[in-house]
VEXLUMMI-897138 format. One record per residue (C-alpha): x, y, z. Coordinates in steps of 0.001 Angstrom, whole numbers, always signed. Layout:
N
       c1       c2       c3
        X        Y        Z
...
# end
This chain:
303
       c1       c2       c3
      -20      -26     -146
    +1073    +3521     -459
    +2028    +5620    +2527
    +1648    +9234    +3522
    +4642   +11222    +4946
    +3247   +10862    +8332
    +3099    +7103    +8087
    +6804    +6972    +7105
    +7553    +9294   +10086
    +5811    +6967   +12415
    +7979    +4112   +11031
   +11081    +6104   +11568
    +9746    +7072   +15052
   +10004    +3619   +16077
   +13679    +3151   +14829
   +15131    +6414   +15887
   +12331    +8163   +17980
   +12077   +11915   +17409
   +11797   +12853   +20831
   +15234   +11524   +21734
   +17070   +14963   +20760
   +18653   +17649   +22567
   +16437   +20788   +23073
   +18477   +22870   +20627
   +18196   +20167   +17811
   +16055   +20495   +14590
   +15217   +16921   +13918
   +11801   +15626   +12661
    +9348   +17162    +9862
   +11413   +20301    +8878
    +9490   +21102    +5510
    +6591   +19588    +4110
    +2995   +18364    +4566
    +2341   +15327    +6909
     -509   +14260    +4540
    +1593   +14248    +1176
    +1989   +10864     -564
    +5363    +9121     -447
    +6325    +6648    -3235
   +10056    +7012    -2536
   +12437    +8078     +199
   +16011    +9714     -731
   +18397    +9100    +2076
   +21427   +11500    +2348
   +23804   +12927    +5045
   +23332   +16417    +3910
   +20480   +18322    +2125
   +22102   +20188     -927
   +20797   +21445    -4172
   +21902   +18425    -5855
   +20232   +16291    -3465
   +17087   +18057    -4010
   +17244   +18016    -7894
   +17959   +14118    -7609
   +14660   +13842    -5521
   +12838   +15750    -8344
   +14104   +13666   -10801
   +13457   +10226    -9193
    +9988   +11299    -8003
   +10865   +11117    -4415
    +8099   +12532    -1961
   +10419   +12654     +958
   +13966   +13280    +1872
   +15648   +12022    +4742
   +19041   +13456    +5873
   +21314   +13379    +8947
   +22062   +17236    +9195
   +19218   +19782    +9713
   +18854   +23267    +8019
   +17764   +26288    +9695
   +19301   +25471   +12886
   +20742   +28998   +13366
   +17352   +30551   +13025
   +16643   +31376    +9306
   +14317   +34822    +9342
   +13792   +34861    +5479
   +12793   +32598    +2842
   +14147   +34201     -425
   +16506   +33132    -3176
   +19452   +35010    -1558
   +20053   +31959     +666
   +20735   +28303     +279
   +17970   +27898    +2883
   +15474   +29773    +1084
   +16086   +28143    -2333
   +15716   +24630     -511
   +12585   +25389    +1165
   +11014   +26777    -2084
   +12150   +23752    -4312
   +10835   +21360    -1852
    +7562   +23018    -1278
    +6933   +23763    -5001
    +7656   +20014    -5797
    +5691   +18731    -2828
    +8787   +16990    -1341
    +9183   +16742    +2634
   +12116   +17057    +4458
   +12674   +14837    +7545
   +15816   +15172    +9598
   +17384   +12514   +11876
   +20061   +14122   +13629
   +20547   +13945   +17281
   +18149   +10934   +17408
   +20441    +9057   +14947
   +23606   +10181   +16769
   +22308    +9159   +20323
   +20415    +5814   +19770
   +21553    +2283   +19351
   +22635    +1331   +15714
   +22880    +4993   +15072
   +26112    +6802   +13879
   +28267    +6025   +16747
   +26942    +2429   +17505
   +27406    +1480   +13880
   +30969    +2243   +13884
   +31480     +386   +17239
   +29974    -2840   +15793
   +32115    -2247   +12436
   +35270    -2031   +14654
   +34280    -5136   +16532
   +32739    -3917   +19740
   +29609    -6083   +20087
   +28418    -4488   +23147
   +28835     -879   +24260
   +27414    +1903   +26692
   +27138    +5697   +26298
   +30301    +7640   +26382
   +28525   +10104   +28311
   +26122    +9531   +30915
   +23860   +12593   +29697
   +24008   +15250   +27103
   +27504   +16412   +27598
   +28114   +19722   +25980
   +25063   +19580   +23970
   +22892   +20324   +27108
   +21243   +23918   +27057
   +18568   +23706   +29470
   +18768   +22990   +33180
   +16912   +19733   +32686
   +19560   +18607   +30149
   +22492   +19788   +32267
   +21349   +17923   +35394
   +20176   +14656   +33387
   +21668   +11439   +34461
   +20955    +9757   +31045
   +18979   +10832   +27808
   +15491    +9303   +28034
   +14005    +6962   +25283
   +10255    +7439   +25096
    +7991    +4240   +25209
    +5601    +3838   +22383
    +3999     +967   +20350
    +6630     -609   +18008
    +9507    +1128   +19977
   +12300    -1283   +20995
   +12268    -1264   +24925
   +16002    -2211   +24902
   +16525    +1022   +22771
   +19417    +2878   +24508
   +20599    +6608   +24168
   +23826    +8119   +24806
   +26215   +10761   +23484
   +29097    +8647   +22180
   +29629    +5087   +22751
   +32447    +3136   +24514
   +33124     -592   +24867
   +35552    -3466   +24606
   +36374    -5151   +21379
   +35130    -8813   +21217
   +38542    -9769   +19803
   +41315    -7171   +20869
   +43627    -6160   +17914
   +46329    -3814   +16874
   +45680     -224   +15556
   +46459    -1296   +11944
   +44226    -4385   +12211
   +41332    -2265   +13492
   +41619     +243   +10594
   +41370    -2641    +8252
   +38074    -3782    +9908
   +36943     -444    +9104
   +37735     -703    +5648
   +34169     -739    +3543
   +32450    +1039    +6467
   +34204    +4260    +6485
   +35614    +5710    +3359
   +37911    +8676    +2551
   +41018   +10102    +4448
   +41816    +9407    +8174
   +44405   +11010   +10398
   +45820    +8583   +12578
   +47536    +9026   +16153
   +49155    +6033   +17421
   +51615    +3221   +16474
   +50433     +632   +14030
   +51196    -2439   +16579
   +49404     -513   +19398
   +47315    -3160   +21086
   +43475    -1832   +21477
   +41206    -3730   +23731
   +38565     -928   +24364
   +37637    +2042   +21893
   +35155    +4774   +22022
   +33258    +6813   +19202
   +32045   +10317   +19268
   +31373   +10842   +15500
   +31396   +14554   +14842
   +33906   +17316   +15849
   +35874   +15336   +18352
   +37143   +17501   +21504
   +39730   +17347   +23885
   +37032   +16518   +26414
   +35969   +13621   +24272
   +39640   +12104   +24310
   +39759   +12846   +28273
   +36296   +10930   +28667
   +37222    +8170   +26471
   +40625    +7422   +28412
   +38599    +7973   +31734
   +36349    +5156   +30621
   +39291    +2998   +29900
   +39562    +3279   +26043
   +42752    +3200   +24169
   +41178    +4627   +20966
   +38867    +7359   +19988
   +37064    +7455   +16892
   +36010   +10718   +15492
   +35779   +13274   +12902
   +36633   +16911   +12246
   +39276   +16773   +15236
   +41409   +20161   +15495
   +45248   +19836   +14974
   +45865   +20726   +18459
   +43638   +18033   +19736
   +45277   +15334   +17775
   +48500   +16703   +19352
   +46768   +16310   +22687
   +45759   +12634   +21948
   +49469   +11883   +21432
   +50445   +13614   +24683
   +48110   +11771   +26710
   +49009    +8339   +24971
   +45573    +7963   +23261
   +45098    +6543   +19924
   +42844    +8412   +17464
   +41348    +7816   +14232
   +40101   +11190   +12821
   +37790   +10783    +9760
   +36083   +13391    +7871
   +32798   +14504    +8994
   +30844   +13285    +5874
   +32334    +9911    +5729
   +32519    +9094    +9673
   +28474    +9723    +9451
   +27467    +8000    +6174
   +27601    +4618    +8047
   +24915    +5728   +10255
   +22432    +6891    +7389
   +23173    +3579    +5797
   +22198    +1725    +8930
   +19212    +3731    +9303
   +18251    +2992    +5493
   +18588     -688    +5919
   +16221     -687    +9049
   +13661    +1732    +7385
   +13341     -509    +4432
   +12973    -3598    +6560
   +10324    -1966    +8582
    +8360     -482    +5619
    +8380    -3882    +4154
    +7011    -5538    +7319
    +4383    -2927    +7549
    +3312    -3374    +4074
    +4166     -123    +2372
    +5212      +67    -1118
    +7639    +2526     -657
   +11242    +2558    -2247
   +14233    +3799     -233
   +16831    +5139    -2249
   +20542    +6184    -1284
   +21370    +9590    -2663
   +24025    +9353    -5459
   +24342   +13268    -5823
   +27809   +14478    -5736
   +28758   +15973    -2615
   +30074   +19687    -2456
   +33546   +18362     -577
   +35758   +16003    -2495
   +38984   +14636    -1340
   +42240   +14357    -3073
   +45632   +13006    -1991
   +48591   +15173    -2245
   +52186   +13757    -2471
   +53578   +12466     +741
   +56622   +14182     +883
   +57548   +17903     +148
   +59470   +18862    -2730
   +62486   +20484     -990
   +63982   +21502    -4262
   +61254   +24230    -4147
   +62821   +25624    -1278
   +66572   +25593    -2252
   +67047   +22857     +335
# end
């Protein structure tokens, strides 16, 4: 049977409940009519104009992204800004935009948990007991944990936390762990730590890893933090405190979470009897990666 946007969102809500976010987050239905018919869902990490054009071409009634838009308080919807052009194009073509940001980061089988499992940590716990530095309200600051709502279809064992930490089922060296992640994470990676460093416990905090994440990971007994967009001085800090670090690019480190969500959404829609395609965006990302030569040309400096 066909599905409305609201029905697809109800299915998503059983997988990554939309209530499981920080107060400042902008997840859920961001643009569109809950009643619009959805024959196909396009999945992407980011909403770009290329993704919108792809959705129009493929006849998708919904786009599901990880990163939100308008999180900084857009005041005008005009052609002068990307947000204005995006909202106008989505509305004009009757396409709903649904964002799974914090809920995909926080919850079991989300961005952090997917990498933990790919690295070989079958069981893990939250890296932080609460919202950590995402907290903006008194309730979030004082929260001992991130609550998971109860509801029909929601797994009662679903767990929320900011980041994950846990032991490897089979401990290995750093270079062996990097090989385990091949096919899960793509693109460049900055590595701190010797190839033969023995790793027993790992931590993941997927986006913009900070010094506090390194400290927290070490306090929890991890020898390695997997993250993305880590500042250079924080990479040096990892070496100073004896922590290994795998610092991927932001898009690449969060794509596995979208792929995991896509797999679970397809399965849940099929089980619900909905005739809805779930498609991975093939739109070219604005940021591409190249590998420069590994050593400097000293002749250019007369050395």
